[in-house]
VEXTI-397945 format. One record per residue: residue number from 1; residue in three letters; x, y, z of N, C-alpha, C in turn. Coordinates in steps of 0.001 Angstrom, whole numbers, always signed. Example, Ala and Ser with C-alpha at 12.3 -4.5 7.8 and 13.67 -1.06 7.14 Angstrom:
// VEXTI-397945
+-----+---------+---------+---------+---------+---------+---------+---------+---------+---------+---------+
| num | residuo |     nxx |     nyy |     nzz |    caxx |    cayy |    cazz |     cxx |     cyy |     czz |
+-----+---------+---------+---------+---------+---------+---------+---------+---------+---------+---------+
|   1 |     ala |  +13190 |   -5690 |   +7800 |  +12300 |   -4500 |   +7800 |  +13200 |   -3300 |   +7800 |
|   2 |     ser |  +12850 |   -2250 |   +7080 |  +13670 |   -1060 |   +7140 |  +12900 |     +30 |   +7870 |
+-----+---------+---------+---------+---------+---------+---------+---------+---------+---------+---------+
//
This chain:
// VEXTI-397945
+-----+---------+---------+---------+---------+---------+---------+---------+---------+---------+---------+
| num | residuo |     nxx |     nyy |     nzz |    caxx |    cayy |    cazz |     cxx |     cyy |     czz |
+-----+---------+---------+---------+---------+---------+---------+---------+---------+---------+---------+
|   1 |     unk |  +16963 |  +65933 |  +23754 |  +18549 |  +65058 |  +23435 |  +20094 |  +65750 |  +24618 |
|   2 |     unk |  +19663 |  +66723 |  +25797 |  +20654 |  +66366 |  +26071 |  +20440 |  +66242 |  +27175 |
|   3 |     unk |  +19343 |  +65385 |  +28078 |  +19606 |  +64504 |  +29105 |  +19444 |  +63086 |  +28773 |
|   4 |     unk |  +20734 |  +63002 |  +28862 |  +20665 |  +61108 |  +29473 |  +19552 |  +59431 |  +29903 |
|   5 |     unk |  +18279 |  +60565 |  +30463 |  +17592 |  +60121 |  +31258 |  +16938 |  +59996 |  +30462 |
|   6 |     unk |  +16172 |  +60383 |  +29866 |  +15141 |  +60655 |  +28165 |  +15292 |  +60773 |  +27143 |
|   7 |     unk |  +17106 |  +60515 |  +26566 |  +17324 |  +59689 |  +26263 |  +17451 |  +58007 |  +25920 |
|   8 |     unk |  +17357 |  +57102 |  +27878 |  +17516 |  +56166 |  +27728 |  +15998 |  +55863 |  +27463 |
|   9 |     unk |  +15199 |  +56562 |  +28233 |  +13641 |  +55805 |  +28397 |  +13078 |  +56014 |  +26436 |
|  10 |     unk |  +13501 |  +57175 |  +26227 |  +13401 |  +56596 |  +23938 |  +14125 |  +55266 |  +23556 |
|  11 |     unk |  +15466 |  +54631 |  +23895 |  +15936 |  +53470 |  +23770 |  +14607 |  +52407 |  +24141 |
|  12 |     unk |  +14280 |  +52121 |  +25324 |  +13499 |  +51130 |  +26023 |  +12763 |  +51841 |  +25231 |
|  13 |     unk |  +11446 |  +53180 |  +24893 |  +10250 |  +52940 |  +24087 |  +10812 |  +52120 |  +22568 |
|  14 |     unk |  +11758 |  +52408 |  +21551 |  +11653 |  +52158 |  +20632 |  +12102 |  +50662 |  +20855 |
|  15 |     unk |  +12942 |  +50332 |  +21583 |  +12784 |  +48771 |  +21568 |  +11888 |  +47716 |  +22477 |
|  16 |     unk |  +10618 |  +48569 |  +22638 |   +9412 |  +48139 |  +23273 |   +8938 |  +47745 |  +22322 |
|  17 |     unk |   +9630 |  +48088 |  +20824 |   +8539 |  +48879 |  +20040 |   +8584 |  +48052 |  +19104 |
|  18 |     unk |  +10163 |  +46927 |  +19316 |  +10564 |  +46435 |  +18105 |  +11157 |  +47166 |  +16864 |
|  19 |     unk |  +11999 |  +48755 |  +17143 |  +12600 |  +49614 |  +16367 |  +14212 |  +49420 |  +17077 |
|  20 |     unk |  +14826 |  +48230 |  +16508 |  +16157 |  +47262 |  +16972 |  +17062 |  +48732 |  +16910 |
|  21 |     unk |  +17536 |  +49757 |  +15298 |  +17588 |  +50380 |  +15722 |  +17819 |  +52241 |  +16005 |
|  22 |     unk |  +17144 |  +52307 |  +15738 |  +16664 |  +53311 |  +17283 |  +17147 |  +53511 |  +18132 |
|  23 |     unk |  +16493 |  +52409 |  +19081 |  +17176 |  +51613 |  +20556 |  +18098 |  +51757 |  +20473 |
|  24 |     unk |  +18981 |  +51264 |  +19516 |  +20437 |  +51038 |  +19866 |  +21311 |  +53773 |  +19360 |
|  25 |     unk |  +20787 |  +53368 |  +18121 |  +20662 |  +54626 |  +18731 |  +20628 |  +55702 |  +19652 |
|  26 |     unk |  +19489 |  +55442 |  +19898 |  +19127 |  +56362 |  +21321 |  +20018 |  +55873 |  +22900 |
|  27 |     unk |  +20289 |  +54790 |  +22575 |  +20319 |  +54476 |  +24023 |  +22221 |  +54720 |  +23893 |
|  28 |     unk |  +23072 |  +54637 |  +22743 |  +24263 |  +55056 |  +22482 |  +24199 |  +56596 |  +22843 |
|  29 |     unk |  +23411 |  +57209 |  +22676 |  +23017 |  +58884 |  +22991 |  +23110 |  +58668 |  +24628 |
|  30 |     unk |  +22373 |  +58474 |  +25296 |  +22394 |  +57955 |  +26548 |  +24099 |  +57439 |  +27058 |
|  31 |     unk |  +24585 |  +56606 |  +26546 |  +25270 |  +56485 |  +27018 |  +26751 |  +57598 |  +26866 |
|  32 |     unk |  +26941 |  +57932 |  +25423 |  +27610 |  +59700 |  +25212 |  +27007 |  +60985 |  +26769 |
|  33 |     unk |  +25721 |  +60418 |  +26877 |  +25162 |  +61418 |  +28061 |  +25877 |  +60734 |  +29208 |
|  34 |     unk |  +27149 |  +59845 |  +29619 |  +26805 |  +59993 |  +30726 |  +26800 |  +58988 |  +31978 |
|  35 |     unk |  +25905 |  +58114 |  +30702 |  +24143 |  +56933 |  +31020 |  +25152 |  +55780 |  +31604 |
|  36 |     unk |  +26135 |  +55449 |  +32257 |  +27379 |  +54210 |  +32755 |  +26063 |  +53218 |  +33338 |
|  37 |     unk |  +25331 |  +53353 |  +34003 |  +24317 |  +52389 |  +35007 |  +24465 |  +50960 |  +34224 |
|  38 |     unk |  +25827 |  +49559 |  +34351 |  +26057 |  +48700 |  +34354 |  +24931 |  +48055 |  +34031 |
|  39 |     unk |  +24248 |  +47156 |  +35389 |  +23439 |  +46164 |  +35813 |  +22712 |  +46569 |  +35218 |
|  40 |     unk |  +21612 |  +47484 |  +35427 |  +20107 |  +48964 |  +34504 |  +20287 |  +47980 |  +33186 |
|  41 |     unk |  +21638 |  +48222 |  +32002 |  +21445 |  +48090 |  +30658 |  +22300 |  +46598 |  +30623 |
|  42 |     unk |  +22481 |  +45543 |  +31065 |  +23019 |  +44419 |  +30967 |  +21854 |  +43676 |  +31633 |
|  43 |     unk |  +20817 |  +43174 |  +32668 |  +20014 |  +42959 |  +32431 |  +19370 |  +42897 |  +33264 |
|  44 |     unk |  +18694 |  +43735 |  +33863 |  +17771 |  +44553 |  +34507 |  +16864 |  +45547 |  +33980 |
|  45 |     unk |  +16965 |  +45964 |  +32680 |  +16078 |  +46450 |  +32236 |  +15277 |  +45200 |  +31063 |
|  46 |     unk |  +13939 |  +44811 |  +31483 |  +13386 |  +44250 |  +30246 |  +12828 |  +44162 |  +29124 |
|  47 |     unk |  +13193 |  +45998 |  +28684 |  +12746 |  +46477 |  +27683 |  +13716 |  +46852 |  +26988 |
|  48 |     unk |  +14729 |  +46507 |  +27198 |  +16343 |  +46578 |  +26097 |  +16406 |  +44766 |  +25804 |
|  49 |     unk |  +16029 |  +43915 |  +26431 |  +16535 |  +42080 |  +25706 |  +16061 |  +42882 |  +23833 |
|  50 |     unk |  +15270 |  +43088 |  +23247 |  +15756 |  +42710 |  +22022 |  +16913 |  +43259 |  +21960 |
|  51 |     unk |  +17308 |  +43786 |  +22705 |  +19030 |  +44721 |  +21914 |  +20173 |  +43632 |  +22493 |
|  52 |     unk |  +20170 |  +42850 |  +23505 |  +21106 |  +41521 |  +23922 |  +21382 |  +40662 |  +22963 |
|  53 |     unk |  +21389 |  +40794 |  +22109 |  +21703 |  +39508 |  +20920 |  +22446 |  +40155 |  +19526 |
|  54 |     unk |  +22793 |  +41276 |  +19911 |  +23152 |  +42811 |  +19500 |  +24731 |  +42446 |  +19093 |
|  55 |     unk |  +25549 |  +42293 |  +18566 |  +27260 |  +42979 |  +18725 |  +27209 |  +44810 |  +19096 |
|  56 |     unk |  +26553 |  +44922 |  +18533 |  +26702 |  +46569 |  +19030 |  +26379 |  +46795 |  +20539 |
|  57 |     unk |  +25762 |  +46207 |  +20973 |  +25315 |  +46681 |  +22640 |  +26175 |  +46162 |  +23480 |
|  58 |     unk |  +26592 |  +44854 |  +22546 |  +27990 |  +43979 |  +23308 |  +28808 |  +45320 |  +23779 |
|  59 |     unk |  +29413 |  +45887 |  +22713 |  +30304 |  +46803 |  +22490 |  +29783 |  +48315 |  +23064 |
|  60 |     unk |  +28263 |  +48665 |  +23140 |  +28134 |  +49512 |  +24028 |  +28089 |  +49763 |  +26188 |
|  61 |     unk |  +27840 |  +48148 |  +25608 |  +28151 |  +47533 |  +27560 |  +29544 |  +47082 |  +27514 |
|  62 |     unk |  +30459 |  +47126 |  +26725 |  +31450 |  +47193 |  +27132 |  +32474 |  +48807 |  +27608 |
|  63 |     unk |  +32100 |  +49613 |  +27527 |  +32254 |  +50647 |  +26989 |  +31635 |  +51163 |  +29298 |
|  64 |     unk |  +30411 |  +50734 |  +28369 |  +29623 |  +51102 |  +30072 |  +30485 |  +50481 |  +31049 |
|  65 |     unk |  +30788 |  +49349 |  +31242 |  +31474 |  +48372 |  +32204 |  +32429 |  +49116 |  +32694 |
|  66 |     unk |  +33992 |  +49146 |  +31642 |  +34825 |  +50260 |  +32839 |  +34545 |  +51599 |  +32862 |
|  67 |     unk |  +33316 |  +52241 |  +32481 |  +33518 |  +53276 |  +33556 |  +32221 |  +53276 |  +34706 |
|  68 |     unk |  +31503 |  +52558 |  +34811 |  +30911 |  +51423 |  +35507 |  +31743 |  +51092 |  +36720 |
|  69 |     unk |  +32538 |  +50469 |  +36030 |  +33377 |  +50615 |  +37193 |  +34504 |  +51105 |  +37855 |
|  70 |     unk |  +35115 |  +52518 |  +37031 |  +35977 |  +53374 |  +37347 |  +35349 |  +54144 |  +38226 |
|  71 |     unk |  +33932 |  +53642 |  +38134 |  +33262 |  +54965 |  +38667 |  +33722 |  +55294 |  +40386 |
|  72 |     unk |  +33463 |  +56124 |  +41069 |  +33968 |  +56208 |  +42440 |  +32912 |  +56874 |  +43699 |
+-----+---------+---------+---------+---------+---------+---------+---------+---------+---------+---------+
//
């Protein structure tokens, strides 16, 4: 739980398995741990396709996009 990469991987596994709530929870955890790869989360990861229609995913992407754009 301390490493965003493991949290992101677990989110992808849950999403791929159709477990949306768990996937969103782990994805949020990854973002809280500074996983801000906006292009990956928004469109480049096919494993997260299940989440893309959920408004909570859209809200999470807004947070990630802001951090991504501010990253120097």
